[in-house]
Residue, then its C-alpha position, 0 to 999 in steps of 0.5 A: x816412675x815405678x821402683x823396681x827391687x833387686x835382691x842379690x846375692x841369693x844362694x838357696x832356695x828359702x832365700x829365693x823363695x823369700x825374695x819372690x814372695x816379697x815381690x822382687x822384680x830381679x834376683x841376683x846371683x854373685x859369680x865373684x870368688x871373694x864374696x861370701x855370696x859367690x855361687x857355683x853356676x850349676x846351683x845359680x842355674x837351678x835357681x834361676x830356672x825356679x825364677x824365670x817368669x816371676x822375676x828377672x835373673x841377674x848375673x853379677x860380676x867383678x871385673x870378669x874376663x870374657x871366659x867367665x862371662x861366656x861360662x855363666x851366660x851359657x850355664x845360667x842364662x841371665x836376663x841381665x848382667x851386673x858389673x860391679x868392678x872397675x870396668x870402663x864405659x868401653x868395657x861395658x859396651x863391649x860386654x853388652x855387644x858381645x853377649x847380646x844382654x842388658x848391662x847394669x853398671x854399679x857405680x861407687x858413691x860417696x858424694x855428688x862428684x861420684x853421681x856426676x862421675x856416673x854420667x860417663x856410663x849413660x851411652x854403654x850401660x842400660x842401667x846404673x846402680x848406685x852403691x855406697x863406696x868403700x873406705x880406701x883403708x878397708x882393705x877386706x871390704x868388697x866392691x860392694x853389698x857391704x850394707x854401708x849407707x850413702 
């Protein structure tokens, strides 16, 4: 098994160039308005077009509705969708079927029970990404990408 690398939260050409030069297999763009790494669809499309053929393009969402998914899938043409919210296994399967794209489901992990709970997504997600669980009392934290180890 080989390790694949995803660099996410890219917002400009310099960051994209660094990710590609570093050998990233996936480059990700965040479509979540609360994130400081949120990017507009037009800007993401320009960066995604530059990345094509060098890395797979990931569109990251947090509990998206179908309208947002459709807008971004149409505008950016990602290779894969990443879901980083409270999406259920049924919702993950629905998104994969509706948009015809592979889905990566992020699961918050603090311990072994969380890893076990991720098994619920085995039949609906094409990939599972483990991210450190945010402390419940940290109301300002984002659902992922906080640089916290687990």
